C-alpha positions as CSV (number, residue, x, y, z in Angstrom):
1,M,-54.6,66.4,56.4
2,K,-54.4,64.5,53.0
3,K,-50.9,65.4,52.5
4,F,-50.4,63.9,56.0
5,I,-52.3,60.5,55.0
6,L,-50.5,60.4,51.9
7,L,-47.2,60.7,54.4
8,V,-48.2,57.8,56.0
9,L,-49.6,55.5,53.0
10,F,-45.9,56.3,51.3
11,F,-43.7,55.1,54.5
12,T,-45.8,52.3,55.2
13,S,-45.6,51.2,51.4
14,F,-41.8,52.0,51.4
15,F,-41.1,49.5,54.9
16,I,-43.3,47.0,53.2
17,V,-41.6,47.1,49.9
18,S,-38.3,47.1,51.7
19,S,-38.9,44.2,53.7
20,T,-39.8,42.4,50.7
21,Y,-36.9,42.1,49.1
22,A,-34.8,39.0,48.0
23,T,-31.4,38.2,49.2
24,I,-29.6,37.2,46.1
25,A,-25.8,36.3,45.8
26,I,-24.1,36.6,42.4
27,S,-21.0,35.4,41.7
28,P,-18.7,36.7,39.2
29,L,-20.6,39.9,38.5
30,K,-18.5,40.2,35.1
31,H,-17.0,38.5,32.4
32,E,-14.2,39.3,30.3
33,I,-14.2,36.8,27.8
34,T,-12.3,36.5,24.3
35,V,-14.1,35.2,21.4
36,K,-12.8,34.2,18.2
37,Q,-15.4,34.1,15.0
38,W,-17.5,30.8,15.2
39,Q,-15.9,29.6,18.3
40,R,-18.3,28.6,21.3
41,V,-17.4,29.5,24.7
42,I,-19.4,27.9,28.0
43,K,-19.2,30.2,31.5
44,N,-20.6,29.5,34.3
45,I,-22.8,31.9,36.8
46,K,-23.2,31.1,40.3
47,I,-26.6,32.5,42.3
48,T,-27.3,31.6,46.0
49,N,-30.5,32.3,47.5
50,E,-29.5,33.6,51.0
51,S,-33.0,33.8,52.4
52,D,-35.4,31.7,54.5
53,A,-37.6,31.1,51.8
54,P,-37.6,29.7,47.6
55,I,-37.5,32.6,45.2
56,T,-38.2,32.2,41.7
57,L,-35.8,34.5,39.2
58,Y,-36.4,35.2,36.2
59,T,-34.0,36.1,33.6
60,S,-33.6,38.5,30.5
61,T,-30.9,39.9,28.6
62,E,-30.1,43.4,27.5
63,D,-27.3,44.5,25.0
64,F,-25.8,47.8,27.0
65,I,-23.4,50.4,26.0
66,S,-21.8,53.6,27.6
67,W,-24.5,56.1,27.3
68,D,-21.9,59.1,28.8
69,N,-18.5,60.1,30.2
70,T,-19.1,58.9,33.6
71,G,-19.5,55.0,32.5
72,Q,-22.7,54.5,33.4
73,P,-24.2,51.9,30.9
74,K,-27.3,52.2,29.0
75,F,-29.3,49.5,28.6
76,L,-30.7,48.2,25.7
77,K,-33.3,45.6,24.8
78,P,-33.6,43.7,21.0
79,E,-36.7,45.6,19.9
80,D,-35.2,49.2,21.1
81,Q,-32.2,49.0,18.7
82,E,-32.0,51.0,15.3
83,T,-30.7,47.5,14.0
84,P,-32.0,44.3,16.4
85,E,-30.0,41.7,14.0
86,L,-27.1,42.7,15.7
87,S,-28.2,42.3,19.6
88,L,-25.5,39.8,21.3
89,A,-29.0,38.2,22.2
90,N,-28.7,36.6,18.5
91,W,-25.6,34.6,19.4
92,I,-25.3,34.4,23.4
93,R,-27.5,31.1,24.8
94,I,-28.7,30.8,28.4
95,T,-29.5,27.1,29.6
96,E,-32.2,27.8,32.5
97,K,-34.4,31.0,31.9
98,N,-36.6,31.0,35.3
99,I,-35.1,29.5,38.3
100,T,-36.5,28.0,41.8
101,L,-33.9,28.2,44.5
102,A,-34.8,26.5,47.5
103,A,-34.0,28.6,50.5
104,W,-30.1,29.0,51.1
105,E,-29.2,26.6,47.5
106,T,-26.4,27.3,45.0
107,R,-26.7,26.5,41.4
108,E,-24.9,27.1,38.5
109,I,-26.4,29.1,35.5
110,K,-24.7,28.2,31.9
111,F,-24.2,30.7,29.4
112,A,-23.0,29.7,25.8
113,I,-21.6,32.2,23.3
114,K,-20.9,31.6,19.9
115,A,-19.6,34.8,17.7
116,P,-20.9,34.4,14.3
117,K,-18.5,34.9,11.2
118,N,-19.5,37.8,9.9
119,W,-19.3,39.6,13.5
120,E,-17.1,42.7,13.4
121,P,-13.9,42.5,15.5
122,W,-14.1,44.9,18.5
123,G,-15.3,44.9,21.7
124,H,-19.4,43.9,22.2
125,Y,-21.4,44.7,25.9
126,W,-23.9,42.3,27.2
127,A,-25.9,41.9,30.5
128,I,-27.8,39.0,32.1
129,F,-30.6,40.2,34.4
130,F,-32.0,38.3,37.1
131,S,-34.9,39.1,38.9
132,P,-37.5,38.4,41.6
133,W,-41.4,39.4,41.0
134,I,-42.6,39.3,44.9
135,Q,-46.4,40.0,45.2
136,W,-47.8,42.0,48.0
137,N,-51.2,41.7,48.9
138,G,-51.7,39.3,45.6
139,K,-51.8,42.9,43.3
140,V,-48.9,44.5,42.7
141,A,-45.7,43.4,42.3
142,F,-42.5,44.5,42.4
143,S,-39.2,43.7,40.7
144,Q,-35.6,44.2,41.6
145,R,-33.2,43.4,39.0
146,I,-29.7,42.5,39.6
147,W,-26.9,41.6,36.7
148,V,-23.9,40.1,35.5
149,L,-21.8,42.1,33.2
150,L,-20.4,40.0,30.1
151,L,-17.7,41.9,28.4
152,I,-17.0,40.6,25.0
153,D,-13.9,40.8,22.9
154,V,-13.7,39.4,18.9
155,P,-10.4,39.5,17.8
């Protein structure tokens, strides 16, 4: 009987969670950018709330590396890196940290990249995450993340 109750609770919570996810469209999902040392480049990300209710998106950023030969990225927060001062978070800025979009609203978010003079030439990889936090029953928050990849080449 306990197993049956747990099974029913699991499936009920699954359907409630899946029905509360936000519908967000982001374009483009990947930027390939060449930045010379000390050059500043500004780019845009277009975000659309494709639902009938307003939503607030929270941004976060992480460096990433290809973890294995399948090409799956491993995301690294600056504090989790061996040398946090080398994080791309030190030279990329986003204009808006928290974004509230009305129903069906589209907005362009700008980000700026400025490569330091002493940065090593090669490819550097970063991700900008957009995450809505949805409260359920006023106690538990569920989160989904969608990201935009930045593939930055310093010649």
